[in-house]
C-alpha positions in Angstrom: 51.9 -0.5 28.0 53.0 -3.7 26.1 50.8 -6.8 26.2 52.2 -9.6 28.3 52.2 -13.1 26.6 52.2 -16.6 28.0 55.4 -18.2 26.7 53.3 -21.2 25.5 50.9 -19.0 23.5 50.9 -18.9 19.7 51.5 -15.8 17.6 49.7 -15.6 14.3 49.3 -19.4 13.8 47.7 -21.0 10.8 44.4 -22.6 11.5 43.4 -25.9 9.7 39.6 -26.2 9.5 38.7 -29.8 8.8 35.2 -30.2 7.3 33.9 -33.8 6.9 31.1 -33.8 4.3 28.4 -36.3 3.6 25.2 -35.4 1.7 25.1 -31.7 2.5 24.0 -30.3 -0.8 21.6 -27.6 0.6 24.2 -26.2 3.0 27.7 -26.8 1.5 28.0 -23.5 -0.3 26.9 -21.4 2.7 29.1 -23.2 5.3 32.1 -22.7 3.0 31.3 -19.0 2.7 31.0 -18.6 6.5 34.3 -20.4 7.2 36.1 -18.5 4.4 34.8 -15.2 6.0 36.4 -15.9 9.4 39.3 -13.5 9.7 42.0 -15.8 11.0 44.8 -17.1 8.7 43.7 -20.5 7.7 43.4 -23.5 5.3 40.1 -25.2 4.8 40.2 -29.0 4.2 37.0 -30.4 2.8 36.7 -34.2 2.9 33.8 -35.7 1.0 32.8 -39.0 2.3 31.4 -40.3 -1.0 28.2 -38.2 -0.9 25.3 -39.4 -3.1 23.1 -36.4 -3.2 25.1 -34.2 -5.6 27.4 -32.7 -2.9 30.4 -34.6 -4.3 29.8 -33.2 -7.8 29.6 -29.7 -6.5 32.9 -30.1 -4.7 34.5 -31.7 -7.7 33.4 -28.7 -9.7 35.1 -26.4 -7.2 38.2 -28.5 -7.4 38.2 -28.3 -11.2 37.9 -24.5 -11.1 40.8 -24.4 -8.6 42.9 -26.6 -10.9 42.4 -24.1 -13.7 43.7 -21.4 -11.3 40.3 -19.7 -11.2 40.0 -17.5 -8.0 36.4 -18.4 -7.4 33.6 -20.8 -8.5 29.9 -20.2 -9.0 27.9 -21.4 -6.1 25.2 -24.1 -6.4 22.8 -22.1 -4.3 22.9 -19.0 -6.6 24.4 -16.8 -4.0 27.9 -15.3 -3.8 30.6 -17.3 -5.5 33.0 -19.5 -3.5 36.5 -18.1 -3.0 38.9 -20.9 -3.7 42.3 -19.6 -2.4 42.4 -21.4 0.9 40.4 -24.5 0.1 41.7 -28.0 -0.2 39.5 -30.9 -1.5 39.8 -34.6 -0.7 37.5 -37.3 -1.9 37.1 -40.6 0.0 36.9 -43.6 -2.4 34.0 -45.1 -0.4 31.7 -44.0 2.4 33.5 -44.7 5.7 32.0 -42.3 8.2 32.9 -39.0 10.0 35.8 -40.5 12.0 37.5 -41.8 8.9 37.0 -38.4 7.1 38.5 -36.6 10.1 41.4 -39.0 10.2 42.2 -38.1 6.6 41.8 -34.4 7.3 44.0 -34.5 10.3 46.8 -36.3 8.4 46.6 -33.6 5.6 46.4 -30.6 7.9 49.4 -28.2 8.0 48.3 -25.6 10.5 49.5 -25.2 14.1 45.8 -25.4 15.3 43.2 -27.8 14.0 39.5 -27.2 14.3 36.6 -29.6 13.4 33.7 -28.0 11.5 30.5 -29.8 10.4 29.2 -29.1 6.9 25.7 -28.2 8.0 24.7 -24.9 9.6 24.3 -26.1 13.1 27.6 -24.7 14.3 28.5 -21.0 13.6 32.1 -20.1 12.5 31.6 -16.7 14.1 32.4 -18.6 17.3 36.0 -19.3 16.2 37.5 -16.4 18.1 36.0 -17.8 21.4 37.2 -21.3 20.6 40.7 -20.2 19.7 41.4 -17.7 22.5 42.5 -20.2 25.2 44.9 -21.9 22.8 46.3 -18.6 21.4 46.7 -17.3 25.0 48.7 -20.4 25.9 46.2 -21.6 28.5 44.9 -24.7 26.6 46.0 -27.5 24.3 42.4 -28.5 23.5 39.1 -26.6 23.5 35.6 -28.0 23.3 32.7 -25.7 22.3 29.8 -26.5 24.7 26.2 -26.1 23.7 25.3 -26.2 27.4 27.2 -23.3 28.9 24.7 -20.6 28.1 25.1 -19.8 24.4 21.9 -19.2 22.3 20.5 -22.3 20.7 17.5 -23.5 18.8 15.1 -25.4 21.1 13.9 -28.9 20.1 14.5 -32.7 20.7 14.4 -33.1 24.5 15.5 -36.7 24.2 18.6 -35.7 22.2 19.5 -33.4 25.0 19.0 -36.2 27.6 21.1 -38.6 25.5 23.9 -36.0 25.1 24.0 -35.3 28.8 23.9 -39.0 29.7 26.8 -39.9 27.3 28.8 -36.9 28.6 28.3 -38.0 32.2 29.5 -41.5 31.4 32.5 -40.1 29.5 33.3 -37.8 32.5 33.1 -40.8 34.9 35.4 -42.8 32.6 37.9 -40.0 32.0 37.7 -38.0 35.3 37.1 -34.8 33.2 34.3 -32.3 34.0 33.0 -31.6 30.5 29.4 -30.5 29.8 29.3 -31.5 26.1 31.5 -34.4 25.0 29.4 -34.9 21.8 30.0 -31.4 20.5 31.3 -30.9 16.9 33.5 -28.0 17.9 36.8 -29.5 19.1 40.0 -27.5 18.6 43.5 -28.9 19.0 47.1 -27.8 19.0 48.6 -29.9 16.2 50.9 -31.8 18.6 47.9 -33.2 20.4 46.7 -35.1 17.4 50.2 -36.2 16.3 50.3 -38.4 19.4 46.8 -40.0 18.8 45.6 -42.7 16.4 41.9 -42.4 15.6 40.3 -45.8 15.2 36.6 -45.0 15.0 35.2 -44.6 11.5 31.8 -43.1 12.5 30.5 -40.9 15.3 32.5 -42.9 17.8 35.2 -40.3 17.1 33.7 -38.0 19.8 34.1 -40.3 22.9 37.3 -41.8 21.5 39.2 -38.5 21.1 37.9 -37.3 24.5 39.2 -40.5 26.1 42.6 -40.2 24.4 43.3 -36.6 25.2 42.3 -37.3 28.8 44.9 -40.1 29.0 47.6 -37.8 27.7 46.6 -35.1 30.3 46.4 -32.3 27.8 45.0 -29.0 29.1 41.3 -28.8 28.1 39.0 -25.8 28.1 35.3 -25.5 27.4 33.7 -22.3 26.0 30.0 -21.5 25.3 28.9 -21.6 21.6 25.7 -21.0 19.7 23.8 -23.9 18.3 21.1 -24.1 15.6 20.2 -27.8 15.7 18.5 -29.3 12.7 15.5 -31.6 12.5 15.7 -35.0 10.7 13.5 -33.4 7.9 16.2 -30.7 7.6 19.0 -33.3 7.3 20.1 -34.3 10.8 21.8 -37.7 10.5 22.8 -38.9 14.0 20.4 -41.6 15.4 20.0 -43.8 18.5 22.3 -46.3 16.9 25.1 -43.8 17.0 24.3 -43.2 20.7 24.8 -47.0 21.3 28.1 -46.9 19.4 29.2 -43.9 21.5 28.4 -45.8 24.7 30.5 -48.7 23.5 33.4 -46.4 22.6 33.3 -44.9 26.1 33.8 -48.3 27.5 36.3 -49.5 24.9 38.6 -46.6 25.0 38.7 -46.5 28.8 40.6 -49.7 28.7 42.4 -49.8 25.3 44.0 -47.5 22.8 
């Protein structure tokens, strides 16, 4: 019996994985290996936001190997080499923030589907199949990976949980959506969704801004459960209460403006 398809589904699309990077020297090799190993046809866009801890030099070394047509590059962590075939590297001239790096990546992406991936190891690329399924099936234009729908996750930072739920609630009130995790990294878009949106936030305000703007355009949004291995600040976590305040301001700002 043949498989029935939704006419709006996608058959063998190319995925653009956009990875904003800032000071992720301990994890950059491993996250690239994990993304490369995901079986879907893809390009991987790595945007370094003027890292100062040696990450930029590692990525410049990979780019230099690629320019010499070398198929792989030695990894900084001493583990398996980094396969270069599907990697694209971009270097911001100055530190501007996650939103600015994503804006650059979205502009450079050539895939029919675009996925945001952080450069740490908090989010697991093995979840890609779950994230992509609603779009491939033609049911969704946008998919959010929720940390609060039952997937396994590392347990710590109660007040981060409270802040995330509070900001998601305020965002839901503003947008009339019923999301459980507006602040999630894992956001996946059909390319045409992003073509109609101008991202203005340079830092972590990207999350509430993109949520507000896709709500205004009435795109079909799904949430799926994902795994989450949150870091401590000692392990490199960067988001702080100041970013929470900025997110609150962006929820209000983009409710009433574009």
